[in-house]
N, C-alpha and C positions, 0 to 999 in steps of 0.2 A: 575562534574564527576571525579571519581578517575582515576589517570593516568594509573593504571594497569588493568583497566576494558576494556574488549572487548565490542564493540558496534555494534549494527545493526541499520542502518538508513533506514527506509522504506519510500520511496519517491514516491508520486503520480505523474502521468504524467501531462503534460501541457494541456491547454484548447483545446477542440475540438468544432466543430460546433454543435454537438449533446449535449454537455454540455450546450451550450448557449440556446438551444431549450428545455432543460430539457427532453431530449429523452433518454430512457434507452439503453445504449450501450451494456452491457454484453460482450459477446465474439465477437461481430461484430467489424471488423477491420477498425476503423475510424482514420484518420490522424489528426495531430495537425493543428490548425489555425496558422496564422502568430503571433498572440498574444501568442499562446501556445509555439511556438518556442522561442520567446523572454523570456517568463517565464522560460523555461528550461535553457537558456543561463545564465540568472541572477542567478538562483538557483545553477547552476553548479559551478559558480565562488565561491559561498559561501561554498558549500559542498567540493570543492577541498581543501579548507584550513583545512579540517579535515584529510587530507592525507589518503584517503581510501586505503585499501589494495586489495580490489576486488569489482567488480560490477557485479551483476546479474540482469536480466530483463525479463519481459514477452516478448514474441515474437510478440505481437500485435504492430502495427506501432506507436501508440501514446506513448507507453512505450519505445519501442526500440529507437525511435527518441529522446526521452527525455534522455535516458541513453547515447546516442551518444554524447550529449553535454558535459556530465561529462567526458566521455572517451577522448574527444578532448583536454580538459585542464589538464587531469591527465596523459595521455599516457597509461592508463590501457585499456585492452581489455574488452569487455562485453560478458558474457556467457548468452545466451538466453535460457529460459526454458518455454515451454507451460504450465507447472504446475502453473506458476505465472499469468496466464490470469485471467481476471475478471470473475465473476460468470456467467455461462451460464443460461439464463433466458427464453429460449424457446420463447413462443408467446409474452412475454413482450418486447422482444428486438425490437427496432425501434419505440416503442410507446412513446408518451409524458406522463408526469406524470398525466395529466388530463385524457388522454385516458385510462391509466391503472386503474385509479379510476372508470371510467365509465364502463369499460368492466370486470374488475376483482376486484371490490370493496370488496367483501367478502374475497377473497384470500389476498388482500393487508391488510385488517384489521386484519386478523389472523396473518400475518407476523409481523405486528406492535405490536401485543399483545405478541409476543415472541414464537408463535407456530412454530414447524418445518414445513415449507411450501416450496414446489417446485414451486417457482414463474414461471408462464408460462409453467409449466411442466419441468423446468430445475433442476439445482442442489440445494441441501440443503446447507445452510451455513456451516454446519459441514463437508460436503463433500469437499467444497472449502478449508477449513482448513486442511483436511486430505491430500490434494494433495500439497498445498503450504507450509505449515509449515515445513514438513520434508526437503524440498529443502533448505529453509532458514537455518535451523539448521545444515544441512550437510555442507553448505558453511561456516557457522559461526564456526563450529568445526575446519576448516582448518586455521582459522586466527592465526596469532602470538599473543603473549601476548600483550594486549593493542591495538590489531588490530581493524580495522573498515571495516564492510561490508555494501555496499549500495545496497539496493534492490529496483528496479524501477518497480512499479506494479500499481495497480488500487485500488480505494477507498474501495470497498467491500472486495476484497482479502486482502488488508492490515489490515482492521479492524478485520476480522476473524483470520488472522495470529497472530496479536497481542493478541487477546483474548486467542487463543490456547497457545501461548508462555507464557502468564501470568498465565495460569492454571485456567482461569475464566470459569464458566459454560456458555454454549452457550446462555442462556437466557439473560445474562448481556452484551453480546458483543455490542449490539447497544448503550449501555450507554457510550461507548468510544467516540461516535460522529464521524462525517465524517471528511474527509480531503479536504481542498480547493485544486484547481489545483496547482500543483508544490510545495505543502507544504509537510512536512515530519514529521515522528515520530521517536524517538530514544529510543531504548532499550539498557540497560546496564546490565552487569552481576552483580548480587548481591550474597550475601551469601546463599540465598534460591532460586536462579534461576534468570530469567530475570526480570528486573524492567523497568517500563515505566518512562523515564527521561524527554521526551519532546513529546508533541502531537500537531499535526496540526500547526507546527512551520514554519515560513518563515525567521527566523533569526538563527544564530548559537547558539547552546546550551551553557548556562553559568553554572559554577559550583554551586551546591546547598550548600549554607553556613548555618550551624546550623541545618542540618538534623539530624535524630536520629541515624545515623551510624557514 
């Protein structure tokens, strides 16, 4: 990464019991497991070495408690914003993956095909990006030159936000893939906007040598 590049680190929260059960959380406020807290503490020590300038987070406990670990080692405060919450998925929330397939198989299939679907009667993915991406950009605009913003949020919200910031059509957002618990993605400023520098990482980003810029 160039030394003069502003960076956005989008960090998914640590493990929850519903993650282990493959249960759709959405906007349900589920807390971290003990493993999730340990994941957040380990990741916070790594991310602190990036010397972030600001931390923003979803106000759901699994994200806010993850962010608190980074705040503890950096001394930064955390600004919480409900616009960074996970996708509201209505009747899907609280159901396991298998239960969703059984009860809402056609809807699930349409979503996987890239059709705009209100899963469980909830939000469209584009609506999640509409609320989350402007918050991220507003805070990124406040960064100093070469500054770093850490955004602590949720897998679906992070994916849609990255897709929006990269200027990708919503059909292709799923192609970015998911994030493991407490892993992160890094966007850096490029000549034509934001670039994806790291995705689903659990180690610190390394400079790209021999890239086309």
